[in-house]
PAZAPA-4460 file (N, C-alpha, C; in steps of 0.05 Angstrom, whole numbers, plus 32768, in hexadecimal, padded with zeros to 4 digits):
% residues 124
    n_x    n_y    n_z   ca_x   ca_y   ca_z    c_x    c_y    c_z   seq   type   mol
   75E1   7EEC   7C40   75C5   7EEA   7C37   75B4   7EDA   7C4B     1      M     A
   75C1   7EC6   7C58   75B1   7EB7   7C6C   75A6   7EC9   7C81     2      E     A
   75B6   7EDC   7C8A   75AC   7EEF   7C9F   7595   7EFF   7C94     3      I     A
   7598   7F09   7C7C   7583   7F1A   7C70   7569   7F09   7C6C     4      F     A
   756C   7EF0   7C63   7554   7EDF   7C60   7547   7EDA   7C7B     5      Y     A
   7557   7ED5   7C8F   754D   7ECF   7CAA   753F   7EE7   7CB6     6      R     A
   754A   7EFF   7CB3   753D   7F17   7CBF   7528   7F23   7CAC     7      Q     A
   7527   7F1A   7C93   7512   7F23   7C81   7517   7F3D   7C73     8      G     A
   752F   7F48   7C76   7536   7F61   7C68   7554   7F65   7C69     9      H     A
   755E   7F78   7C5A   757A   7F7F   7C5A   7583   7F8B   7C40    10      G     A
   759C   7F93   7C3F   75A7   7F9F   7C27   75C3   7F95   7C23    11      H     A
   75C7   7F83   7C0F   75E1   7F79   7C09   75EE   7F8B   7BF4    12      L     A
   7606   7F94   7BF9   7614   7FA6   7BE7   762E   7F98   7BDE    13      V     A
   7631   7F95   7BC4   764A   7F89   7BB9   7659   7FA0   7BAB    14      L     A
   7673   7F9F   7BAC   7683   7FB4   7BA0   7693   7FA8   7B89    15      V     A
   768F   7FB3   7B71   769E   7FAA   7B5A   76B0   7FC1   7B52    16      S     A
   76B0   7FC8   7B38   76C1   7FDE   7B2E   76B9   7FE4   7B12    17      S     A
   76BE   7FFD   7B09   76B9   8003   7AED   76CC   7FF3   7ADB    18      V     A
   76E1   7FE8   7AE7   76F3   7FD6   7AD8   76E5   7FBC   7AD0    19      S     A
   76CD   7FB7   7ADA   76BE   7FA0   7AD2   76B1   7FA3   7AB7    20      A     A
   76AF   7FBC   7AAE   76A1   7FC1   7A95   76B0   7FB8   7A7C    21      L     A
   76CA   7FC0   7A79   76D8   7FB6   7A61   76EC   7FA0   7A69    22      P     A
   76F7   7F93   7A56   770D   7F81   7A5B   7726   7F92   7A5C    23      G     A
   7735   7F92   7A71   774C   7FA3   7A73   7766   7F94   7A6D    24      L     A
   7779   7FA2   7A61   7792   7F94   7A59   77A7   7F92   7A6F    25      P     A
   77BC   7F83   7A69   77D4   7F80   7A7A   77CC   7F76   7A96    26      R     A
   77D8   7F82   7AAA   77D5   7F78   7AC6   77B8   7F7C   7AD0    27      S     A
   77A8   7F8C   7AC3   778D   7F91   7ACC   7779   7F7C   7AC3    28      A     A
   7781   7F6A   7AB2   776F   7F56   7AA7   7761   7F45   7ABC    29      T     A
   7770   7F3A   7ACF   7765   7F29   7AE4   7753   7F39   7AF6    30      A     A
   775C   7F52   7AFD   774C   7F63   7B0E   7731   7F69   7B02    31      Y     A
   7731   7F71   7AE8   7718   7F77   7ADA   7706   7F5F   7AD9    32      A     A
   7712   7F47   7AD4   7701   7F2F   7AD3   76F4   7F29   7AED    33      A     A
   7702   7F2C   7B03   76F6   7F26   7B1D   76E0   7F3B   7B24    34      T     A
   76E5   7F54   7B1C   76D1   7F68   7B21   76B8   7F65   7B0F    35      K     A
   76BC   7F59   7AF8   76A5   7F54   7AE6   7692   7F3F   7AF1    36      A     A
   769C   7F2D   7B01   768B   7F18   7B0D   7679   7F22   7B23    37      G     A
   7680   7F38   7B30   7671   7F43   7B46   7655   7F4C   7B3D    38      V     A
   7651   7F5B   7B28   7636   7F62   7B1F   7625   7F4A   7B18    39      P     A
   7631   7F36   7B0D   7622   7F1D   7B06   7619   7F10   7B20    40      A     A
   762A   7F0F   7B34   7622   7F04   7B4E   760B   7F14   7B5A    41      L     A
   760E   7F2E   7B59   75F9   7F40   7B64   75DE   7F3B   7B56    42      E     A
   75DF   7F39   7B3C   75C6   7F36   7B2D   75B9   7F1B   7B34    43      E     A
   75C8   7F06   7B37   75BD   7EEC   7B3E   75B0   7EED   7B5A    44      G     A
   75BE   7EF9   7B6D   75B3   7EFB   7B88   759A   7F0C   7B88    45      I     A
   759B   7F23   7B79   7584   7F35   7B78   756C   7F26   7B6C    46      R     A
   7571   7F15   7B58   755B   7F06   7B4C   754E   7EF4   7B61    47      A     A
   755D   7EE9   7B73   7552   7ED8   7B89   7542   7EE8   7B9D    48      D     A
   7546   7F03   7B9F   7539   7F13   7BB3   7523   7F25   7BA9    49      T     A
   751D   7F22   7B8F   7507   7F33   7B83   74ED   7F2E   7B93    50      V     A
   74E0   7F44   7B99   74C7   7F42   7BA8   74CA   7F3F   7BC6    51      G     A
   74E3   7F41   7BD0   74E8   7F40   7BED   74F3   7F5B   7BF6    52      T     A
   74F3   7F60   7C10   74FF   7F79   7C1A   751E   7F78   7C1B    53      P     A
   752A   7F65   7C0E   7547   7F64   7C0D   7551   7F72   7BF4    54      I     A
   7563   7F85   7BF7   756E   7F94   7BE1   758A   7F8B   7BDB    55      R     A
   7591   7F8A   7BC2   75AC   7F82   7BBA   75B6   7F97   7BA6    56      V     A
   75CE   7FA1   7BAB   75DA   7FB5   7B9B   75F7   7FAE   7B93    57      S     A
   75FF   7FB8   7B7C   761C   7FB7   7B75   7625   7FD3   7B6F    58      V     A
   763B   7FDA   7B7B   7647   7FF5   7B77   7660   7FF1   7B65    59      I     A
   7661   8001   7B50   7678   8000   7B3E   7687   801B   7B40    60      L     A
   769A   801C   7B52   76AA   8035   7B55   76BD   8039   7B3D    61      P     A
   76C0   8052   7B36   76D5   8059   7B23   76F0   805B   7B32    62      G     A
   7702   806A   7B27   771C   806C   7B33   771B   807F   7B4C    63      Y     A
   771E   8073   7B63   771D   8082   7B7C   7739   807F   7B8A    64      I     A
   7745   8096   7B90   775F   8095   7B9D   775E   8088   7BB8    65      R     A
   7770   8075   7BBD   7773   8068   7BD6   7791   8065   7BDC    66      T     A
   7798   805C   7BF4   77B4   8057   7BFA   77C0   8042   7BE7    67      E     A
   77AF   802F   7BDF   77B9   8019   7BCF   77C0   8022   7BB2    68      M     A
   77B2   8036   7BA8   77B6   803E   7B8C   77C1   805B   7B8A    69      N     A
   77CD   8065   7B9F   77D6   8081   7BA0   77EA   8087   7B8A    70      A     A
   77F9   8073   7B81   780D   8078   7B6B   7801   8077   7B4F    71      Q     A
   77E8   806E   7B4D   77DB   806C   7B33   77D4   8087   7B29    72      L     A
   77D8   808C   7B0F   77D1   80A5   7B03   77BB   80A1   7AEF    73      R     A
   77A2   80A0   7AF8   778B   809C   7AE7   777E   80B7   7AE3    74      A     A
   7777   80BD   7ACA   776C   80D8   7AC4   7751   80DE   7AD1    75      P     A
   7742   80CA   7AD8   7727   80CE   7AE3   7726   80C7   7B01    76      L     A
   773D   80C7   7B0E   773F   80C0   7B2A   7733   80D6   7B3B    77      M     A
   7722   80CE   7B4F   7717   80E2   7B61   7723   80DE   7B7D    78      V     A
   7721   80F2   7B8D   772A   80F2   7BA8   771B   80DD   7BB8    79      D     A
   7727   80D2   7BCD   771B   80BE   7BDE   7700   80C7   7BE9    80      T     A
   76FF   80DF   7BF3   76E6   80E9   7C00   76D0   80EB   7BEB    81      V     A
   76D6   80F5   7BD3   76C2   80F7   7BBE   76B7   80DB   7BB7    82      V     A
   76C9   80C8   7BB3   76C2   80AD   7BAB   76B1   809F   7BC1    83      G     A
   76BA   80A1   7BD9   76AC   8094   7BEF   7690   80A0   7BF3    84      V     A
   768E   80BA   7BF2   7674   80C6   7BF5   7661   80BD   7BDF    85      R     A
   766B   80BA   7BC7   765A   80B1   7BB0   7651   8094   7BB5    86      A     A
   7663   8084   7BC0   765C   8068   7BC6   7646   8067   7BDC    87      M     A
   764A   8077   7BF1   7636   8077   7C07   761B   8080   7BFD    88      V     A
   761A   8095   7BEC   7600   809E   7BE1   75F3   8088   7BD1    89      R     A
   7602   807A   7BC1   75F6   8064   7BB1   75EC   804E   7BC3    90      A     A
   75FB   8047   7BD8   75F2   8032   7BEA   75D8   803A   7BF8    91      I     A
   75D7   8053   7C01   75C0   805D   7C10   75A7   805E   7BFE    92      E     A
   75AA   8062   7BE4   7594   8062   7BD1   758A   8046   7BCB    93      R     A
   759A   8032   7BD1   7593   8016   7BCD   758D   800F   7BB0    94      E     A
   759B   801C   7B9E   7597   8016   7B81   75A4   7FFB   7B7A    95      V     A
   7599   7FED   7B67   75A5   7FD4   7B5F   75C2   7FD6   7B55    96      P     A
   75C8   7FEB   7B46   75E3   7FEF   7B3A   75EA   800C   7B3A    97      R     A
   7602   8013   7B42   760A   802F   7B42   7627   8032   7B39    98      A     A
   762C   8042   7B25   7646   804A   7B1D   764D   8063   7B2D    99      L     A
   7663   8063   7B3C   766A   807A   7B4D   7687   8083   7B49   100      V     A
   768C   809D   7B4C   7678   80B2   7B4B   7669   80B2   7B31   101      P     A
   7650   80BB   7B32   763F   80B9   7B1A   764C   80C7   7B02   102      W     A
   7659   80DE   7B06   7667   80EC   7AF1   7685   80E5   7AF3   103      W     A
   7691   80DB   7AE0   7689   80D8   7AC4   7680   80BC   7ABC   104      P     A
   767F   80AA   7AD1   767C   808D   7ACB   7661   8086   7ABF   105      W     A
   764C   8093   7AC6   7632   808C   7ABB   7631   8093   7A9D   106      R     A
   7640   80A8   7A96   7642   80AF   7A7A   7655   809D   7A6A   107      V     A
   766B   8097   7A77   7680   8087   7A6A   767B   8069   7A68   108      L     A
   766B   805F   7A7A   7666   8042   7A7B   765D   8036   7A60   109      A     A
   7649   8042   7A53   7641   8036   7A39   7657   8038   7A25   110      P     A
   7667   804D   7A25   767D   8051   7A13   7692   803C   7A18   111      V     A
   7699   8038   7A31   76AD   8024   7A39   76A4   8008   7A30   112      I     A
   768B   8001   7A34   7681   7FE7   7A2C   7683   7FE1   7A0F   113      R     A
   7681   7FF6   79FE   7680   7FF1   79E1   7698   7FFC   79D1   114      H     A
   76AB   8009   79DF   76C2   8014   79D1   76D5   7FFD   79C8   115      A     A
   76E2   8000   79B2   76F5   7FEC   79A9   770C   7FEA   79BE   116      P     A
   7716   7FD2   79C1   772B   7FCD   79D5   7744   7FDD   79D0   117      L     A
   774B   7FE3   79B7   7763   7FF3   79B1   7760   800F   79BC   118      R     A
   7747   8019   79BD   7742   8034   79C8   7743   8033   79E7   119      V     A
   7736   801F   79F2   7736   801C   7A0F   7752   8018   7A1B   120      L     A
   7762   800A   7A0C   777E   8005   7A16   778D   801F   7A1A   121      R     A
   7788   8032   7A08   7796   804C   7A0A   778A   805E   7A20   122      R     A
   7770   805C   7A24   7762   806E   7A36   7763   8064   7A53   123      V     A
   775E   804A   7A57   775D   803F   7A72   7778   8035   7A79   124      L     A
***
């Protein structure tokens, strides 16, 4: 941020996860908690830059296949290329918050936030 303030413009992009939306069970609890803090950090920094040419965004990717999670069998997992392209499009649009890929996450996000934990545990 010091660089952006000094040069008078810029675009800070933070990457969170759709896992930030619900509290996740078992071994995903700590991961979800750390990802939940990222949007709060983004919002605070964005509040400090309102009215300036500095943009702040948070990207919340869904399940995107990577080398690290290749063994994971998630029903809504997308290919690496699809996921990365969605992230790049969101970054280029400089939106404050983006769920990527937009389908199905933009539709599912409100459901995930309000669904009972016993349902989420079975689905996620």
